[in-house]
N, C-alpha and C positions, 0 to 999 in steps of 0.2 A: 508547843501543844500547851495544855492546862491542865490542872489535877481536878477531882472532884469540887473543890473548893472554889475555884474560880481561881485561885492563885497562879499568876505567870511565873514560869521556871526561866532561867537564864537561856540564851540562843547560843548555838555555837560559835557564832563571831565573838561574843562576849567571852566565852570560857577560851577560846584560842588566844585571848588578847590577855589571859592572866599569866603574869611571869612566875609567881611560885608554884612549884609543882603540887604541893599539898593542897593549896588553895583551889587549884584548877581539878584536883581529884574531887574535893568535896563539892565544887560547883557541877561537876559533871555527874557525880552520883545523885544530887539533887534534880538534875534535868531526867535523868533516867527514871527515877522515882514517880515521875508524873506521867511517864508515856506508857502505853499499853503493848508491852513486846510478848507477842502470842508466839506460838511454835509454827515453825517456817517463816520468820519475819526475815525480808531480805534487807542485807545491809545495804547502806548508801554511802556514798563517796563522803559524804559529812561525817558520818557515823566512825570511817575510818580515819580521816584526818584529825578527829578529836582524841582517838584512843593512842593514835601513833605518837602523839606528843608525849606520852607518858613513859618512863623509862623501865619502871616496874609497877607491876600491880601494887595498890597500896595497902600497907599492914593493917591498918583500922578496920577491925570487923564491920563497924558502922557503915563502911563503904563496900559493903559487899557485891552491890549492882556493878560496880566500876570493876571490882575484881574480877567477876565472872565475865563480863563482855571481853575484859583484857585478855584473858587465858584463850577465849573463843576465837578472837581477831588474831591472837599469836598463832594458834593452832593454823589457821587459815594462811596466813600471809607471813609468817615467819617473824624474826625478831625484828623492832622497830627501825624505820630508816633512818639514816643519817641526816644531818642538818643539811638542809637545802635540797634534798633529793625528793623527786615526787614520790607521794605513797599510793599506789594503784593496786586494784584488787589482782592477784595473779596465782598461779598454782603453786603450792608446795607440797612438803611430804604427807602434810595432812590431807583434808577434803579436798578435790579439786573441783574448779569452777570453769566455765566455758571462756575462752578468750573474747577479747573485743572483737566485733566484726563490722567491717564497712563494705558497703556495695561497690561493685566497679564503676570505672568511670564511665565506660559505656562510649558510644559514638552517637552525634545528633543525627536523628533518622532523617531519610531524605523526605521531602515534601513534594508534592505534584505542584509543577508550574505550567502554565498554559499560554500560548503567545494571545495577547488581548489586543485585538484591532483599536480598542478605545484608547489605549496609552501606546500602541506599537511597541510593547515589550513583553519579556516573559513575567507574568504576574503568579505568585502562590494561588493555588486555588482553594477557596474558602466558599463552600457553599453556604446558603443564608440561615439552613434549618438542618443543622446536624450533618447527615449522610445522605439526607433528601436532596435531590439536583432535578431540577426543573429546566427543560430544555425544547426550544422551539427551532423548529429547521425550515427554509422556506423551500416549498416543493414547486414541482414541476407546473409550468403554463401547457396544459394538455389539448395542442393543436394540430402536434405531428408526431413521428417517431421519436423516441428517445434516442439521444445519440451518445457518443464517449464524453462528450464535455459533462452530460450528466452524470455518468458512471463515475467521473471524476469526484463530483461531490459527493454523491451518496455512498459510492464503497467506502471514500475518506471518513466520512462521517460515520458509518457503520462501524469502522474500524475503532474511532474514538471512543464511542459509544459502548462498543463491548469491553474495552480497556478500561474504562471508568467503571462499568456496572460489574465486569467478570474478574479484573484485576485488583484495582483498587476498591471494590465492593462498595461502590456508592450505590444508592437506591435511585434509580434513572427514571424519571417520567419525561418519556420523549413524545413530543408533539410533531405532526408535519401537515402541511396544508395542500390543497390541490386548489390551484386557481383556473376556475372554470368559467369566469367571467372577465372578459379582457377584451382588447381592442383587437389584438391576433385572430382570436377565436373567432369574433363577431365577423371579421372580414373573411377569413377562411371558410368559416360555415355556408356564409352567403354565397361567396364564389364556386363551392361544390355544389351546393344548390342549383345555382342559375345555370352551371355548366351540365349538370345530370337533365336538367329542363331541355337545355339546348340540343343535346345528344337524343333524347325523346322525339324531337322535332325531325330528327334524320334529315339533316339540311342538304339540299342539292348540292353538286360540285360548284356550281358557278354561285350560287349563295354563299358557300361557305368561302370562296376564294374573294368575293366581296367583302366579308365580314373580316377576313383576315386583313385585308388592305386597310380596312376602316378602323381596326384595332391596334395596326401598325404606326397610324398616325400620332395618336397619344403616347404610344410607348415609345414613339422616336423623340419626341419632345422630353420626356421623362429621362431617357437615355442621355441626351445633351446636358441636362440640369444635374445628372448624377456627379457627384465629385470624388465620393468614396472608391478609391481604386478596385476593390473586390466586387464591391456591387455594380460598378460598371462594367466588369469584366464577365460577370455573369450575365447582366443584361446583353450584353453584346453577343454572347455565347447563344443565348435565345432567339436574338434577329437572326443570327447567321444560321442557326438550325431550322427557322421557320422559313426562311427564305430558299434554303436548300431543298426543303419538305414541298414549297410551294409551285416551283417549276415543274415538276415531273406533272403535276395536277394540270396546270396550266396547259402543257403540251398533250396531256391525255382529250381534254375539253377540245383543244384546237383540231386535233387529228381525226375526233369523233370516235375513240377506241372503244371496246365493247363495256357493258356495264360492270363486270366484273373486274377488269383494268383499273376503270375509273375507280370503283369502289375502294380499290385494294390502295390507290393515291389518297383517298379520302381519309382512310385509315391511319395511313401514316401522317397526314397534315394534322388531323386533330389530336394524334398523340404530342407531336412537337410542338403546337399552337394553343395546348391546354391552358398553360398558365398565361399566354398572351390574351386569348380569348376570355379567360376567367375573369380577369382584372379589367377588361373592356366592358363586360358583361354587368360587372359589379358598379363600376363607375356611372352605367346608364340605367340599369334596373335595380341596383341594391336597395333602395330606397322604398321599393313597394314589396320587399320581405317583411311580412309581419308576424308569420307564426313564429312564437317563442320556442316551441320545440326545436325548429331548426338549429337553434343556438345550443341547445343541451345533446343534441345526437353526437354531434362530433366530439366535443371534449368525453362524454362518457365512453365512447368508443377506445380513444387514445389515452385515457386514465386506466381501462383495463388493460391495454398494451404496456403501458408504464409498469403496473403491478406484477405481470407477468415478465418483464425484464427485470426487476428488481429480486423477484423470487430465483430466476435463473442466475442472477449473480451472489446468490446465499444473501441479500442484504435483509436485517430483519424488518419485520412492519412495524410502523409506530403504534406506539401505546393508544394514540387516537388521533384520527385522521380527520380534518376540516376540508368542508368543501364551501366556496365562497357562496355559491348558489343556496346553501342551506342556511346560511349565517346572515342574509340580508336584513331582518328585522334588528340583531343586534349592532349590524353596520350604521344602520340608521340611527340607531340611540348614542351610536359613540359618535357618531359625527355632531348630532344635535348638542351633546355636552359639551364638545371643543367649541361650538359657537356659542353655547353659555357660558363658558369660561373665558369669551372674548379673543378666542384665537382662532376663529374661524368667520367667514361672511358668505351669505348668499348673493348670486348675482346672475340673473337671468335664469333662474331656474337650477343652476349648478351651486355647489358650494366650495369654497376656495380655504386654504390654509393661509393664514397671514403670518407669513416668515419674519416680517420686519416686527411686528408686534411681538411674537416669541422672542426673538433675539433681544429685543430691548429689554425684555423681562429680566431682572436680577436673579431670580431662580432657576431660569432655563439659558440652554446655550443651542445655536443650531449648526449643524455641520460637526458634529462631534467625531464622526469618522474621518471625513475627508474635508477639513476646513478649507484647504486651499481649493476646491473644486466648487464651492459656493459661488453660482452666477453664471456656470457653465451652462450655457442655454442650450447647446447640442444634445447634453446628458440630460438636462431637463425635461426636453421635448421628447427624447427616447423613453422618459420614465411615463409621460403622459399618454403616448400611442399614437399611432398614426391616425386614428379616426378624431384625436382630440386637439390637434395642432392648427387647425383652419383659423384664418384671421380674424374671424368673428369670435370665436373661443378664447384665443389670446388676448383679444381686447377686453374680456370680460373680468381679467386680473387687476388688480391694486399695482402689483409689482410683478414683472416677468420670472421673478424668483418663487412667485407663489405656486402652489399647484392644487390640483382637484382632489377634494375627499369626496364629492358626489359629484355625477355628471349627468345633465339632462340628456335624457334618451332622444336622439334624431329619428327621422322616419328611417325603418331599416334596422333598427338597433332594441335589443331586448330591453324591458322596464320593469321597474317595480314601484308601487306607490309609497310615498313619502311626503312629509311636511312643505316640500318646496316643489313639487309637482313628479310626475314620473320621469323614473332616471334609473341610472344603474351606478354601482361603487367604482370610485378611482381604484387605482391598482394598490397603492400603497396603504391605504386604510383598511384592506382585508386582513393583512397579517396582524396589524394592531388589534383590531377588533376581535379577531377569533383568538390571538394569543392572549389578550388581555383579558377574555371571558372565561378563559381555561385557566391560565397562569397566575392572574391576578396584576396587582401594580407592579410586581417586580419578578422576574425571571433570573436564573443562575447565567444559563448558556442561549444565546442566540445564534444559529449558524447560516451560512450560505455560502455562494460561490463570490469569489474575490470582486468580479465584475459589478456585483450588486450592491457594493458599498455606499457610491453615490451613484443615483439621488434615493434609491430604493431605502437603503437601511438608515440614511441620514433622515429623511422624511417620515419614515416608521418611528424612529425614537424621537423626533420633534412632535408629532400627533398624539404618540402615545403619552409623552410625559406633560402634554397640554391638556391630554384627558384626565390622568391620575394626579396633576399639578405636584410632579415628584422630578427628582433629576437623576433616577436610578432605576429607569424600567428595565434596562440589560445590565448586568453586570460583567458579564464576559462575553465578548462578540468575536468568534471563530469564523475565520474566512479560508476555505480552501483555495490552493492553488490554480493558475489556468491550466488548460490544455492543450498542448500542440501537436500536430502531426508531421511527424518527420522534420522538426523544427518550423512549420510554417502554422499559421492561423488556422482551425478548422474552419471552411469554407464551401459553400455548395460551387460557387464561383471556381474554386482551384481543384474542385472534383475530389476532394480529401474529406468529405463528408462521411462520417463513418457511424452508421447506427450501433445500438449494442446488440441486436440481432446479427449483424454482419460480423461484428467484432467476436462474438462467441461462435461462428462459424469455423474462425481460424484457430482460437484459443478458448481453453476452458476458464471456468468461472474463476478456479482456484489459480490458474495461471494470470490472470489478469489482475488479481486480489495480490498475488506475489509481487507484481510489477509495480503495482501502489503500495505496497508495504516498503519495498527497496528505494523509495523516495519519500522526501518528507512531505507532509499531509498539505502545509500552507506555502509550498514552491511550486514553480512551473513543473509539469512532468511532460516529457514528451515521448507521445505515443509512437515509437518507430518500431522497426525489426530488430534495431539493435536492442531497445528495451524489452522487446518480446524474448528474444533470444536469451537475454540474462537471466530471465524469470524462468524460462524453460530450463536452463541449464541448473539455475538453483534447485527448482522442484526436483529434476533427475539427481542432483547430489544429495538432497534428503532424503528421496525415496530408497537410493540405494542404502544407505546407513541404517533405514528402518527395516530393509530387507534384511540386510546382513544380521542383524540384533534379532528379527523374528526366526532367521535360522538356527541361531546360537541359543535361543531360548525353547527351541523345540527339540534340543538334545535331550535324549533321557537321562533322568537323574533322579536320585531317591531324595526323600525330604530333608535329609541332612545336607547331602552333596550340593544343593542350592545355596549354602552358605561356606565362602572357599575363604582360605586365608590370603589376607590382602600382602602384597609385597610392597616394594619402592614404587613401581609403575602403577599401583592400584592407587597408592597414597597421593602420588603426583596428580594423576588424572582426578581422583576426587576434590584436590585441592583447586586444580582448573575450573573443575564445575562449579564449584561454590563462589568461586572469583567471577566467572560469567555471569552466574545467576546476580550478583551482586551489582556487574556491570550494565546488565540488562534492566535491572531494576531503576538505576540512576538514570539509563536512557529512557526510560519509558516516565520516569519523574520530570525529565528535560522535554517538556512540551510533546509527550509521547513520541521519541524519536524513534520510530520504526526501522528508520533505515540503519541505525547504529546497533540496535536490536539484532537485525537480520545479520549484520557481519559479525556479530559476537555469537550468534547461534552458529555460524557456518564455521568459524574459528573452533568453536567446542566439537563441531562433527569431526573437524579437520584431526583434532588431537584424539578423539575416540578411533578414527581411521588408523590413526598412526600406533596406537596401542593395540589394535586386532591385529594389524601388519605384522609389529613385533612379536606379539604372541603365536601367532600363524608361523613365523620363519622358525621359532623355537619349537614348534610343533606342541604347543600348549594352549590349552581352552583358556579364552579370555573369560574374566570375572563377569559371570551373567547378571548378578545382582547389581553390580554397578552400572553397567552399559543398559540395564532395564530402566533404571531409575532415570538415567540421562535422558533415553529415548521417551520416557513416560513424561518427563518434564518439558522436553521438546514439543513433544503432541499436545499437552496442555497449551502450552503458549500459542501454538498456531490453532487450537481450538478457539482460544481467546481471539483471536485476530480474524476469525471465522475463514481460514483457509483449511479446516478440516471439520468436517460433518460431525455430528454429535455422537454417531453409534458407533465410530472407529475409538478402540480403546490403545492401539498403538500404530502410530504411522498413516500415511495414507489410505483411505478406504480403497479395497478393491471391487471391481463389478458393479459401480454406481451406486447411487445414495440407496439405503435400506435393505442391501445385500450384503454387504461387506463381510459382517461378522459372520452369518451364516455361511455364506461362499467358502471363507477360509477355513473355519472349523470343520466344514464337512468334507472338502475336498482334499484338504493337506494331509491327513493320515494315509489317503490312497495314493498320492504322488510321493510320499515319502517310501512307500512300500515299492513302487514302479521304479524309484529312484537307486533303492538298496537292489532290487533285483538286476535292473541295468547294470550296475557297479559290477554283480556277481558274474554276469555273463560278460562283459569287456575282459575283467581278469582272465576267465577261462579262454576266451577268443586270443587274448596276448598270449598266453601261456601256450596254447594249441598252435598259434600262427594261421588265425583263419580272418583273413581281412575282410571279409565279406559281411562278417556279424559285426565287424567294428564300423564298417560303413553303414549299416542297419541303425547301428546305435547312435553314431553321429547324425543320421538322418532325422531319428526320433527327436534329437535335442535341438537341430538347427531348421527343421521344415515342419513338423508335425506339430509339437508343443507348442511353439509360438502362435499358432493359429488358435490355440485355446486360451492363451493369455498365461503360459506357464513357460518360465526360464529355468534350465538346468546350468548350472555352472561348475565344469570340472576343475578341480585343483589336484595337481600330483602329489601322491602320498596321503591325501584328505578327502574326506566323505564330499560327495557330490552336496552343492548348496542348491536348494528347491527355494526359487521365488515364485510369488502371484504377482504378475505385472498387468498392466492394462495391454489388451490385444494389440491394440493400434499402435501404442508405443513400442512393441516387441516388433511388430511388422515393418515400421520405420526402420528401427535398429538393424533389422536384417537386412532391407533394402540398402542402407547407409553401408553396411559391410560389404555386401556382394560389390557395390558399387566401388569401394574401397579395394575390393580384390580385383575387379575388372581393371581398375585405373593401373594397377600392379602389374597384372597381366600384360597390359597395352603397353607400360614402358619397359617390361621386359623382353616383349616382341619388338620394340623399337629398338633396343639396346643391340640384341642380338643381329637384327636388318642392318644395324649402322656398322656392327663389327665386320659382318658379312662383307657389307659394301667396301669397308676399308681394307680388308683382308685382299678382296677382288682387285681393288684399285691398285693396292701393293704389289699383287702378281702380276697385273698388267704393267706396272713400271719395270718389275724385275725381268720381263722378258725381252725389254729394248736392250738391244747391243750397244754399249756405248759408243761404238763408232757410228751410230744412227741417232743418236739421242738429238744432236743440236742439226742434224739436215733438215729437218720441218720447220724449222724456226727460220724463214725467210725473211721474216718482219723485222728480225734482229740481225741475223748475219748475211754476209754474202760470199765469203771465201773460206774453203776449211783445207786443212792439211790432209796428208795421209791417212792420220788416225780418226778423221772426224771432228777433230778439234777446231772451231770458229779461229779466223786470222783476221777477218774485216768486217766492220759492223755493217748494216743495212747499207750505209750511204757510201761503201768503199773504202772507208778510212780504218787503217790497220789498228786493232785492238790496243789499246795501253798496257803497261805492266801489269797495274791492277786489275784491269778487265781479263786479260789473260790467265791471270794467277787465279782468279774467280772461277772462270770457266773449267781450267783444270781440277780445280778441287772437286766440281760437280760430277766431272768425268770421271775422276777417282772412285768417286762414291758410288756412282752408277755402275762402275767396274766391279766393284766388291758385291753389289746386288746381283749382278748378272750372274758372276759366279755361283752366289748362292742358288741361285734358280736353276742353274748347270745341274748341280749337284741334287737338286731335289728329287727327281727320279730315281736316283740312285739309292738314297736313305729313306725313303719311302715317306716323305713328309707330304707330298700330293699324289693322289691315286689318278 
């Protein structure tokens, strides 16, 4: 510090270096006189070190500053420290001070990692803008019913989206597209339109037969040229079914049967030959279809069906949905800028992406996702579409690897005006233009099915980075795994094509979602009876736990009674609870590993079940607060995964969406009263020995209440447990129980019948006198002695000693049985 005159005082380092104590005290007093010590001044370590170098306070009254502070520090810290000892502030008999505090070491927080197809590794997920996450997901091409392959992607992405939003608390902006302009849509719309026109003409039987034969000729050529085994099998099946349906109509025409019989055969053939005739009509008349509304009617219908399917599956709607047909101007501008940037070229009214020019650029890379697939002509042509791979179209490209950004429309195709003439968007450009318009030059996540990686997503990346002149259009690319049906690829030719509506007829949306949760989102999922049975059992396992906890929570208790003393069992269960929560968090951080999460949740419920069973065995109540906390946590996690609807406070809802809380809170008090009344009646019936009342009580439990979705569980010495369960589940359980009981009854009857037959056979054998037992066996023996024992075999040879010994043994055993038989009427064994 400095005094008022600007004179500098010695610092602590120079003071401590003075060897003479008197001189050191003098320097210290001078230093203190220049500082402003006010009331409440906090001692620094430097203060302490300086004063602790003095052995006693100075006697010189001129050095009063030093003397005063020496006594003050000595009162706080005690006598001066010895030589070489550190001097630290510490408590003493005088004024106390707080000890030094250090924060705990803690543990490194777990960070979310996602499997990024751009690196084929799990990478730490770091959004570009704080907690905001921009996400684009490839939507469906809407020309047919949504199937389980669609469900695989959209349920999986719904789970990922919910986890990022509701568990990791990211602010997710989720964008999805609808492809409503596409080669498949154009072709299917034309075929449907032309077939409807054909039906309106009501073709005569002879004309129909002639048309079918005409359609079969190009169809047979197509069949012979097809090399894909699944597609070939499907075409062969169509051909076979058409031929089978043709024969009855030909015979009916030849036999000149009645109009009604012929009409019936016509209807059958029209149904079986629909695909065949539609394809033939399109090849001959497709170019005449000019009304653009025909091409919007089909996708509009199937888009509506898709949204209904997603709602039925409890898949959250996107924050924004884009349709290709609504973004054509943006697509045209997008294509133009790619051309302006030097990565696109116009050819015969179409615009193509120059893959060679792009790949040769130092700042760009082509084929980021699947570099090994670059040049795969089969995959590239599938990406271009059936209507865009004719020889003239392919000849327009500079390289076979180039792909269409904009396609010049041919007759029979929808078209929009553009600088290059009337045309329509290419497939890949749609997503780039729509996502780029909404999400800008770089998004956090792009998602789609595994089969879209090449060429679709690789081409999306190339054209988008060509437009934005960057190398980071997508930061994390997520691809969901394939779906197989009982180990096979889903295919119409294999007759294992399952629509979402068909799947929901067999299993609930929750059961399907649980099946998906029990598998990794990025790996192949096999949709089979075994997979769904595992999901059903998991649902039942969790539901029983929730129902048991609800029953415990319904037990009346005063406000203080809800807080119970914890013993070792509760402390152990609570420790397991927190261990499982940690394990679940780590699993979710590890690429949202729901499979491990589900196993950890199962293990936690198993521990709770063991705890409840142990308390039940000791006739003690389980700790309701602890079990409620665990059940609420599990409910919360299942809500995050979309497996429980929002309105359920604990466990799976009862009675369908929107009715759960009202139903349970309304009917449970009445069911509890009924349960207690029934228990009282059963007690009196047992005491008074009135079996008819007990039978009525059992009928109420087993036959009447299940029809209402109510289960009563009787436990010896404990109150009846009341559970609200889905009616169909209870009826299924009842039927299974009856089947088991019926099987037991049949087995019991079979065992009794066998026993009766064995006893009858034994009795019949006992009735035979030993002297007669061998006489009927003429195929073995030819001579017998006076007792009926065989002496010679069938060929007249005398029995050997060993053979004779064997028959004598059998004779003696029968003799014993026969004596028992003779005694039976006397002792009353048989009547």
